[in-house]
C-alpha positions in Angstrom: 0.2 17.8 -16.2 1.6 14.8 -18.4 -0.1 13.5 -21.4 -0.2 10.1 -23.1 2.8 9.5 -25.4 1.9 5.8 -26.3 0.2 2.7 -25.1 0.7 -1.2 -25.2 -1.7 -3.5 -25.0 -0.4 -6.4 -22.4 -3.6 -8.8 -21.9 -7.0 -9.3 -21.2 -7.4 -9.7 -17.4 -10.3 -10.3 -14.4 -12.4 -8.1 -14.0 -14.9 -9.6 -11.2 -13.2 -7.1 -8.8 -10.1 -5.2 -8.1 -6.9 -6.5 -7.0 -3.6 -5.0 -6.9 -1.2 -5.6 -9.8 2.4 -4.7 -9.9 4.8 -2.8 -12.3 8.4 -2.6 -11.6 11.1 -0.8 -13.9 14.4 -1.9 -13.6 17.1 -0.6 -16.0 15.9 -1.2 -19.4 13.7 -3.9 -18.9 10.1 -3.5 -17.4 8.5 -6.5 -15.2 4.6 -6.9 -14.8 2.5 -9.0 -12.4 -1.1 -9.7 -12.6 -4.0 -12.1 -12.7 -5.3 -12.9 -16.4 -8.5 -13.4 -17.6 -8.5 -17.2 -16.6 -7.7 -15.6 -12.9 -4.0 -17.0 -13.2 -1.1 -15.1 -11.7 0.6 -13.8 -14.7 4.2 -12.4 -14.8 5.6 -10.6 -18.1 8.6 -8.6 -19.0 9.8 -6.5 -21.8 12.8 -4.1 -23.1 11.9 -0.5 -22.8 12.7 -0.4 -26.4 10.6 -3.3 -27.4 6.5 -3.7 -27.5 6.6 -7.5 -27.0 5.9 -9.2 -23.6 7.4 -12.4 -22.7 5.0 -14.2 -20.2 5.2 -17.0 -17.4 2.6 -18.3 -15.2 4.3 -19.6 -11.7 3.2 -22.9 -10.9 1.4 -22.7 -7.5 0.4 -25.7 -5.1 -3.4 -26.9 -4.3 -5.1 -24.8 -1.1 -7.6 -27.4 0.1 -9.3 -24.8 2.2 -9.6 -22.5 -0.8 -10.3 -25.2 -3.3 -8.5 -23.6 -5.7 -4.6 -22.9 -6.8 -2.1 -20.9 -4.6 -1.4 -19.3 -8.3 -5.0 -18.5 -9.2 -7.3 -15.8 -7.8 -10.6 -15.8 -5.9 -12.9 -13.1 -5.0 -10.3 -11.4 -2.4 -9.4 -7.6 -3.2 -6.5 -8.4 -0.5 -4.9 -10.6 -2.6 -2.4 -8.1 -4.3 0.8 -9.0 -5.7 4.3 -7.2 -5.4 7.9 -7.8 -6.8 11.4 -6.6 -5.7 14.6 -7.7 -7.6 17.6 -8.1 -5.5 21.4 -7.5 -5.9 22.1 -10.3 -7.9 19.0 -9.6 -10.4 16.8 -12.2 -8.9 13.3 -11.1 -9.1 11.1 -12.1 -6.0 7.3 -12.3 -6.2 4.6 -12.8 -3.6 0.9 -12.4 -2.9 -2.3 -13.8 -3.4 -2.5 -13.9 0.5 -5.3 -13.2 2.9 -4.6 -15.5 6.1 -3.1 -17.9 3.6 0.4 -19.8 3.6 3.4 -18.1 2.3 2.9 -17.6 -1.7 6.5 -16.7 -2.6 8.1 -17.3 -6.0 12.1 -16.4 -6.8 13.6 -16.7 -10.4 16.5 -19.2 -10.8 18.0 -16.6 -13.3 18.5 -12.9 -13.5 16.0 -10.7 -14.3 14.4 -13.9 -16.4 10.9 -14.3 -15.6 10.6 -17.6 -17.3 12.5 -18.9 -14.6 10.2 -18.5 -11.5 10.4 -21.7 -8.9 8.0 -21.9 -5.9 9.3 -21.3 -2.6 7.5 -22.7 0.0 9.2 -20.8 3.2 11.2 -18.1 4.0 12.3 -18.3 7.5 10.0 -21.5 8.0 7.7 -20.2 11.1 4.6 -17.9 11.6 3.9 -18.3 7.5 0.6 -20.2 7.4 -1.4 -17.2 7.9 0.0 -14.6 5.6 -1.3 -11.1 4.5 0.0 -7.8 3.3 3.2 -8.9 1.6 5.5 -5.8 1.0 9.1 -5.8 -0.1 11.6 -2.7 0.8 14.9 -1.6 1.0 16.6 -1.3 4.2 19.3 1.8 5.8 21.8 -0.7 4.0 20.1 -1.1 1.3 19.3 -4.6 2.1 16.0 -6.2 1.0 13.7 -6.4 3.4 10.0 -8.5 3.4 7.2 -7.3 5.6 3.7 -9.4 6.2 1.3 -9.6 9.0 0.7 -13.4 10.3 -2.5 -13.5 11.9 -5.8 -12.4 10.9 -7.9 -9.3 11.2 -8.3 -8.4 15.1 -5.5 -10.9 15.9 -2.0 -10.4 14.3 1.7 -9.6 14.7 3.7 -7.9 11.8 7.1 -9.7 10.9 10.2 -8.2 9.0 12.9 -10.5 7.0 15.9 -9.3 5.8 17.6 -11.2 2.7 20.7 -12.8 2.1 21.9 -12.4 -1.3 24.8 -15.0 -1.0 23.1 -17.7 0.9 19.7 -17.0 -0.8 17.8 -17.1 2.4 16.0 -15.1 4.7 15.9 -14.6 8.5 14.0 -12.8 10.9 15.3 -8.9 11.4 13.9 -8.8 14.9 13.8 -11.7 17.4 9.9 -10.7 18.2 7.3 -9.4 15.9 7.7 -5.7 15.4 4.2 -4.8 16.2 2.2 -7.3 18.4 -2.0 -7.3 19.3 -1.7 -9.7 22.1 -4.2 -11.8 20.8 -6.6 -9.0 20.9 -6.1 -7.1 18.4 -3.5 -6.6 15.2 -1.6 -3.4 13.7 -2.4 -2.0 10.4 0.9 -0.1 9.8 2.3 1.9 7.1 5.6 1.0 5.9 8.5 2.6 7.6 9.4 5.6 5.8 12.5 7.4 6.1 12.3 11.3 6.9 14.3 14.2 6.1 16.0 13.8 9.5 17.1 10.6 8.5 14.9 8.5 10.7 12.7 6.1 9.8 8.9 6.9 10.7 6.1 4.5 11.3 2.4 5.1 11.5 -0.1 2.6 12.5 -3.9 1.9 13.7 -5.1 -1.0 15.7 -8.0 -3.1 15.3 -10.0 -5.2 17.5 -12.1 -7.3 15.4 -12.5 -7.8 11.5 -15.3 -5.3 11.6 -13.7 -2.3 10.5 -15.8 0.1 13.1 -13.0 -1.0 15.9 -10.0 0.5 14.4 -9.2 2.9 17.1 -5.6 4.4 18.4 -3.4 6.0 16.0 0.2 5.3 16.5 3.8 6.4 15.7 7.2 5.2 16.5 10.6 6.0 15.0 14.0 4.3 14.2 17.6 5.4 12.8 18.0 1.4 11.9 14.9 -0.2 11.6 16.4 -2.4 14.9 15.9 0.1 17.8 12.7 2.1 18.0 11.3 4.9 20.2 8.2 7.1 20.6 8.0 10.8 19.5 9.0 11.9 22.8 12.0 10.0 22.8 11.2 7.1 25.2 12.8 3.7 24.2 10.3 1.1 22.7 10.9 -2.6 23.6 10.0 -4.8 21.0 7.2 -6.1 20.4 5.2 -3.1 20.2 2.0 -3.5 21.5 -0.9 -1.0 22.5 0.7 -0.8 26.0 4.2 0.2 24.8 3.1 4.1 25.0 3.2 4.6 21.3 -0.4 6.0 21.1 -0.5 9.4 19.4 -4.6 10.0 19.6 -6.5 7.5 21.4 -9.7 7.1 19.0 -11.5 5.0 20.6 -13.6 2.2 18.4 -16.4 3.8 16.1 -14.6 6.8 16.4 -14.1 7.3 12.9 -10.3 5.8 12.4 -10.2 3.5 9.0 -7.2 1.9 8.2 -6.6 3.2 4.6 -6.2 6.6 5.5 -3.4 7.3 7.9 -0.6 9.6 6.1 2.7 10.6 7.1 4.4 13.9 6.1 6.8 16.8 7.4 6.5 20.4 7.8 8.7 23.2 6.7 10.7 22.5 9.9 10.9 18.6 9.1 8.6 18.0 11.9 6.4 15.0 11.7 2.7 15.2 10.9 0.1 12.3 10.4 -2.9 13.2 8.7 -5.9 11.3 9.5 -9.7 11.1 10.0 -12.2 10.9 13.0 -15.4 12.0 13.9 -15.7 15.3 15.4 -18.2 16.6 18.4 -21.1 16.7 16.1 -20.6 13.3 14.6 -19.1 14.5 11.1 -16.1 12.8 9.7 -13.1 15.5 9.6 -9.6 15.7 8.3 -7.0 16.2 11.2 -3.2 16.7 11.5 -1.0 15.4 14.8 2.2 17.4 14.7 5.2 16.5 16.9 6.2 19.7 18.2 9.0 19.4 21.0 8.1 16.1 21.7 4.6 16.3 22.2 1.7 15.6 19.7 -0.4 18.9 18.9 -3.8 18.4 17.2 -5.4 20.5 14.3 -8.6 20.0 12.8 -8.3 20.9 9.3 -11.9 20.2 7.3 -15.4 21.4 8.1 -17.5 19.0 6.0 -21.2 18.5 7.0 -20.7 14.3 6.1 -20.2 11.4 8.3 -18.8 8.3 6.5 -20.2 5.2 8.5 -18.4 2.4 7.9 -18.3 -0.9 9.3 -18.3 -4.6 9.0 -15.6 -7.1 7.2 -14.1 -7.4 3.8 -12.8 -5.0 1.2 -14.5 -1.7 1.1 -14.3 1.6 -0.9 -12.9 4.8 0.5 -14.9 7.5 0.9 -12.1 9.9 2.3 -8.8 10.0 1.3 -6.0 12.0 2.7 -2.4 12.6 1.7 0.7 13.9 3.8 1.8 17.3 4.7 4.4 18.7 2.2 6.5 21.9 3.1 6.1 24.2 -0.5 8.2 26.3 -2.0 5.8 29.8 -1.3 6.3 28.8 2.4 2.9 26.9 2.7 2.4 23.4 3.5 0.5 21.6 0.8 -1.9 18.1 1.9 -4.2 16.5 -0.8 -7.7 15.2 0.1 -10.4 13.2 -2.2 -13.8 13.2 -0.8 -16.7 11.3 -2.1 -19.1 14.5 -1.8 -16.8 17.5 -1.4 -14.5 16.6 -4.4 -10.8 16.3 -4.4 -8.2 19.1 -4.4 -4.9 20.1 -2.3 -5.1 22.1 0.1 -2.7 25.3 1.3 -2.0 25.1 5.2 -0.7 28.1 7.2 2.6 26.6 8.5 1.9 27.3 11.9 -1.7 27.0 12.5 -2.2 24.2 10.0 -5.5 25.8 8.8 -6.7 25.9 5.3 -5.8 29.1 3.5 -6.1 28.3 0.0 -5.3 25.8 -2.6 -2.6 24.5 -4.7 -2.7 23.6 -8.3 -3.0 19.6 -9.3 1.0 18.6 -9.4 2.2 17.9 -12.9 2.4 14.4 -13.0 -1.4 14.1 -12.2 -3.0 11.3 -14.6 -4.6 12.4 -18.0 -8.5 12.7 -17.6 -8.8 10.1 -20.5 -6.8 7.4 -18.1 -9.9 7.7 -15.6 -12.8 7.7 -18.0 -14.9 4.3 -18.0 -14.9 2.9 -21.6 -16.9 -0.4 -20.5 -20.6 -1.0 -21.6 -20.7 -3.3 -18.7 -22.8 -1.4 -15.5 -20.7 -0.6 -12.4 -17.7 -0.8 -13.9 -14.1 1.1 -12.3 -10.8 2.4 -13.6 -7.9 0.7 -11.7 -4.5 2.6 -12.1 -1.0 1.4 -11.2 2.3 3.5 -11.6 5.1 2.0 -12.0 8.0 1.5 -9.1 12.1 1.4 -9.5 14.0 3.2 -12.4 14.1 3.3 -15.9 16.6 4.3 -18.5 14.3 6.8 -20.0 14.1 10.1 -18.1 11.0 12.1 -18.7 8.7 9.2 -19.3 6.3 7.7 -16.8 4.5 4.2 -16.5 0.6 3.4 -15.8 -1.3 0.2 -15.9 -5.2 1.1 -16.7 -7.5 -1.9 -16.2 -11.3 -1.8 -15.3 -13.2 -4.2 -12.7 -16.3 -4.1 -10.7 -15.9 -2.3 -7.6 -15.1 -3.9 -4.1 -17.6 -6.5 -3.0 -16.5 -6.9 0.5 -14.7 -10.0 -0.8 -17.7 -12.0 -2.0 -18.4 -13.6 -5.1 -20.7 -12.3 -7.4 -23.4 -14.0 -9.5 -22.7 -12.3 -12.5 -19.4 -11.6 -13.9 -18.3 -9.2 -16.4 -16.2 -10.1 -19.6 -12.0 -9.5 -19.1 -11.1 -6.2 -19.5 -8.1 -4.9 -21.6 -4.6 -4.3 -19.6 -2.6 -1.8 -21.2 0.7 0.3 -20.2 0.8 3.7 -21.1 3.5 5.8 -21.2 3.4 9.3 -20.5 5.4 12.4 -21.2 5.1 16.0 -19.5 3.5 18.3 -22.0 
């Protein structure tokens, strides 16, 4: 268990709805991206040995269809912010997009947030309906950018690669990686490198903006993010579609799949395991695992809950069930975390052969201190938001967490009453 070593005040921030902030540690410098109390996109930096922040406000453009600047947040919980640092030390910032034109900034000086400039395009095509921006590093440590072009129920996923020498982006593939064929869109986890050295990707399809129309949990793997195959080893030609043969479990629309809960894991034999939930034969929502065994997907029902999560409609909704990925543990068992609105939370111990619950594991050492999760605001309905730091710093043993309070999701709709701004603080944790 970690404990609070110290905390730093950052700023007062918008609290009308939750939206993702970002915290990135790079050597002895830390960077932060958030929306301030005036709803303006704000980036900051500090030395790890300095409590003083330097802030900047990237300059956006007017969005006629939104009635605001591209650097100002509306009411949409999709409009998170994300950063990356390239090999020359330039900071890339993207976000505040939900079916919007590309909103992207890059610094002109290394590791200097005061030098952000707006870049109106990366490739110049399919960049006017962007959502879900994510940066990652590829197999050769190249900087990659993934985003969705389109909308819920009709979209494609593109991957761009950055050229540090020319400071330009180009498509990784000649086609989208995932294509809904104008009938649906994919909600995919980012490709994750597994213990076998391959990249593994899990996604589900959705037919309309109604989240009840999620269906067909799917999987593909790749040695290099360029060539892809199914779990059974069959080649997948790009783009991958609903017709490509990558479906793991053909859960139908209304069957209990949600795009916020599909997790990737690996068992003690390095076999791929997908954790997800769906409705069982009695109509209750249960946790399931699909494991790749000798090229075939074998399904295991893990939970025995008597609760149905009846979700539907559009806009951002809060989770009622969350499931973590399966991990091999030192005692020979497999662990899988869960959070349930009625059944509480914990870490199951699963039998390595049957994937049945045979016990529990204690909380991990890096679990958040209870004090960070307690609401302190007097305003009714407030919830706690926590964001851990990404990257690598020069202070081993320290963990960095952002904390702020907001009202809960409201399906991306405005509220009549707005709570006062909340305090954004950076907490520095150390193990007890």
